[in-house]
Residue, then its C-alpha position, 0 to 999 in steps of 0.5 A: m522516401r521515408t514515408k514510402i518505406a514506412a508505408t510499405g513496412f506497414i502493409l507487410a506487417l498487416t499482411l503477416a498479421t493477416s496470414l498469422t490470423t488465418t493460419i493459427p487455429a482459434q479456440a473452442a468456446p468455454t464450457v461450464a466445466d471450464y468455468q468451474q475449473a477456473l473458479g475452483l483454482r484457488d481451492a484446488w491450489s490451496g494447501l499444495t505447498e509446504n514450508i513457504a515461510e513469511p519473513a520472521q518477526w522477532i520477539e522484542g528483547t529475545h533471540r526468538f522469532v515467529y514466522r508463518k509457513t504453509v503446511p498441507g491444508g493450511f498454515q502454521f505459525v512457528m517459533m524458533d530459538a536462534d541460540t538453540k535452533a529449536k522450533t516449536p509451535a508459536f502457540d496452540h493453534d486449535r485453542l487460539a481458533k476456539a478463542f477467536t470463535a468465542a469472541g465472535l469471529d466465526g469460521s476459523d480453525g487451527l490451520h486457518l486463523p483469522f489473521v493468517r493472510n495478514f501476518s504482517r499485522m500480527e505481533v507476538i508480544d509480552g515475551g511470547k505470552a500474548l499476541t496482537a492482530y489486525i483483522d478486518e480493520v479491527s485490532w485484537t489482543c489474545t493471551l497465549t496463557d489462558y487463550v482469551c481474545t479481546r477486541q481493542p477499542d477503535n483508534d486506541g481512545r484517540q479522537p478519530r479523523g477523516f483520512d487523518v486530516v479532519r477530526d471527527l468533532k461529533i465524537p468527543a476526545a477521550n481527554k485522558p490526563v497525561a502524566s508528567p515523567d516525574g509523576k507529579w503533574v497531569a495535563f488535560v484539556q478543560n473548556f478547550n484550553i490546556a490545564v494541569r493539576p497535581a497528580s495527587g489532587g489539588d487545584v486545576v491551573l489553566l495554562s492557556s486562555d485562547g482556546s475556543e470551540g473554533e480554535f481548540y487545544d487537542a488533548d491527544s497532542i499533549t506531550w511533556s518535556p523529559d524534565s517535566q517542566k514544559l508542555a507542548a500541544y497543538r491548537v487546532r482550527p477545525g477544517f470542513r466536515r464533508e460527509v458521504t452518505r450511503v444507503i444500506s439497501s438490504p440490511k440483514d436485520q430489517v426490511q427497510p433500508k438504513v442510512d450510513v454517514q462517513l466523515y470523508p474529506k475530499p481534494g480541495d476541502a479545508v483541513d484541520i490547521d494545527r499550530p504548536v504552542l509551548f508552555n512553561v508549567a512552573a512559570r505558568a507561561q504560554i510561549a508562542v511559536p511563529y507560523d512563518l515556517f509552516p504557514n499552510p499545513y496539510v498535516m503535522s507530525s506528533l510533537t517530540w521533545r529533545a532529550d535535554s528538554s531544550a526544544v520540541t520538533f515536528e514535521y510539516d507537510q505543506r498543502g500540495h506536498q511540494l515542501y516537507r520540513l523538520i522544524e525545531a522550536d526553542a522551549k524558552t523563546g518559541s523561535a523556530r528554525v528549519v533543521a532539514e527540508d525537501s522541496a520539489k516542483t512536482f511532489v515530495n514523496v511522502e510515501r517514503r519519508y524517513s528521519h532518524d535523530v542521532k543523539g540530538r546532534e545529527l540527523i539521517w534524512m531520506s530525500e530524492r533531491d538528486g533524482w534517486n531516493h537516498l540517505y543524507l546526514y545533517d548537522v542538527k545545529t547548523g541544518r546543513v548536510k554533512n554528507q550524502i550517505t548513499k548515492g547512485q542510480w538506484v533507490v533506498r527503499n527503507v531503513l531497517k536499523v540504525d546503530d548510533d554508536k557504531r555509526q552504521i545503517w542497515f537498509a533495503a534498496g533496489g536497482m543497484y545491479p545493472g542488468k538485473d531486475p531493479y525491483f528486487q530488494h536487497v539489504y546493505r550496510v553502510d557507515f554514516d560517512g558513506s563508506h564501507l557499503t556492504p551487501i548483506t544479501t547476495v542471491d538474485a531475488y527479492h529479500d526481506v531481512s529482519f534483525s533481532s533487537d540486539m542485532a546478534y542475528y538476522v533472518d533473510t527470507y528471499s524468493r522470486i516468482d520462479l523460486p519458492n521462499v527460502s528462509e535463512l538464519h544468519a549471525a550478525n557477521g553474515t555467517l549462515v547459522t542454519e536454513v530455517e525453511h525451504g519451500d516445497i512446491t512438488r505437489l503444486l507443480a504436479a497440479g499444473f502450476q508453472p511460473p509466469e514469464v518475466f518480460v521486459a521492453k523499452g518504454r516511451d523514451g526508447k531507453t527505460d526498461i519496463w518490467g512485467v509478467i506474462v501468464r499463460p493458460q495451464h493448457f497453453d498451445p503455442a499454435k493457437k491465438y490468445p486474446v490478452i488481458e492486462n491486470i492493471y494497478a498504476g497507483p503511484h504509491s508503489s510498484f505492483v508486478p509480483k517479484t516474490f514467489w508466485p502465487f504464495g509469496p509474502h509480498s503478493s496477494g495470493d488470491k489476486v495472483i491466482g486470479m490471474q492464472a484462473m483468468a488465463d485458464m479461460g483462454f487468455i494471456v494475462v499480463q501485469i506491467d509496471g509503467m512509468g508513474t509508479m514507484n521504486r524507480s527514479k524520481a523522473f520515472h515516478d514524476v510522470a504521475w504528477k497531475n497526470l493520473g490519466d496517463a497511468g503509464f499507458p504509452d509504456r504499457i502499449l509498447w510493452h504489449q507490442a514488443a510481446a506480440a512481435k516476439y510471440p505469434w500467439y499473442d493476439i494484440r488485436q484483442v486486448g482487455i483490461y481489468g482493475g480495482s480501486a485506482g486500477g478501476q480508474n486505470a481500466l476505465s481510462a484505457v477504453e476512454f483514452h486508448p480505445e484503439f488498443y484496449k477493447a474491453a474493460v472491467a472496472y471495480a470500485g474505481c476512483f474515476d474522478n479524483r475530485m470525488d475520492k479521498i483527499g490525501w491520495n489524490e492531492e498527493w499526486m494531482g496537487w493542490p489547489v484543485d485545477d483543470s488537471y483533475a478534469k483532464a484525468s476524470g473518467v466522468d468528464n471523458a465518458w463521451r470518449l468511451k469506445g469498446h465495452v466496459l463493465l462497472i462494479v461497485g459496492e454500495q457500502d464502499m468506505n474507501v472510494d465514494p460509491a457516487s464516483t461510479l454512479q457519476v460515470v454511469n450518469a455521464l455514459i447515459k448522457s453520452r448515449k453509451e452502452f455499458d454494463l453495471i453491477v451494484v452490490p448491496n451491503d458490499g464495500h471496496g472489495a465488492l465481488r473480489n474478496t468477499g463471499d460473492v467472489t465466484y459470482g464476480l469472477r464468473r461475470q468477469y470471465d463472461f464479459f471477456v469471453r463475449h467481447l474478446r473471444k467473441e464466444a457465447t457464454p453459458e446460460w447461467n440462469a438455466q443451470 
């Protein structure tokens, strides 16, 4: 009987769907003008907002802070004095632009400084007399007195590493002498061993003799005890030097191609093994530290001395990321003990590690051990948990400030309010014993709070996708001092902007809410039927649906989100969804990704789409496409390999299509170690034979993030499987090929063309005839 009812319901649903298909009018094929309007949306909307402020950055030791805000035609950096409420330009914008140009960074002006879209990596230093900025993977320092910009050395003089796990032995360590706190000694590496000599000059004293080329002491790891009597350093057994070789097919300075080689460890490769060793300098004694508590390191933290010089501490992330420990080694005996640890059958989330030493007696430790990310207070001497500071079915996202004397913690968290968006970040204060949990923020929005160094003030910057940024200055007790900025989008609204719709549906378990957004065309007609395109990025290292003001919020990429609107304006509904396997929810929600990156939350995503289609007749669930880059590229290809009955077309940029081919850390973190058959099960290469529908692969030949061969191996497998596909290989371009480079409009046009042909079933313009 149940089978008959289900079958009848299916026939009825099919009849209704057919009826809707025949009664809802289709769209006209897009014209060249439609393309030009969509491709120009980024420029058209640029500069149409005012006073949209980024979260504030306080100048250390002062009551002044700096923030970036939108102004007509661009951006301005403002400095505000919290005591007087006076605002001034943070610096001479035009003069700084000229300084960058003189240093070789062309194309910037006072309204578009080269770090303007990467404000989080700019910092005003030296009391406001200089700034540092990170631009295109390069660190810069600019004086704000005479306006001179200088490129800083790569790696700050430290020996570079391949993805932080294999030292580049082709580049010698700087081996700068490390001075003792009392200034009497310097320590360095000589002939692979630890050596010291008097700072004033004199004989070199070798403290070790067991260093060799195959097991050397790392000069960058040398650290003195506060009493200047002891040293700690890592002895290193080097890992496997895997290199990725790329051909620069079209160099700008010559006709013939060039070759570029990159140190690039991959999953399963041997990593550097770091072993801590202690030295008593006065006694010329080496003190061994037993390895039994850290037998198989993936990575070890920097060595840190206790304030009383009694011991050294370090954090140990075991290979496979299933055990994480804080270990203390006694300075006299070298004996080691575990101060705190976390273990998991799946993974310990190293993306969200936090520990804070409280006067050498207690430790604040972050853990997901109860199924949610929370804070715990440890007794350092016994290694026991004194109490769980925070608890509940919500997550601590990060710790902002700790006051050891007042025994209070300020932290950001999400999901504390039932029925509200669990991804909204709020800020709270709590005592070490878990009492007096106090909300610092109240508005239903995403909050970013920054405190002055003395905790006298804080700035709260908050927004939603439908609420432009508001920035407020508060006193430490929460009293509103003044509104710093209030975003104005009048001109943006006049240009046609409308915020997307937040949509929620149940996931695969029938209980968990899955959150996403729906973007409609600016000239949306509910009487028409629209194919659907999903913008996917299902990396387990975060969540990705925009929660701040769209598209100019501080925590979303304006270019990418504007791109969703431009894509929609080509006659589509564009959506973005956070399915299971992504972060910022429960441990169980996150664990779906474990050894299972091929899942990418698709069972939740498909149910979400179906719920949207059940609510909206204009949501054409028969024609669903998908696009993404990097991990999102892998996800997009997985959609048409593993779920071709639902996803009909995919555009995959720079995908890490086989996790065995990609960088070591990100992939071992979620897929585990050693490499097993779960890697093959998720592989876009091994599953290429499953492809149905249509796929466009795009890769930059100079991708330094994901080995470009990952894409070409998919191509090889598709050819062997007799599959049809489209491929664009972009000479000289990297991981952002055709997305965030000078050729972005070409890449977008090709993406528009692809979806217009395969989802709208319409002809595209003859571009070569234009």
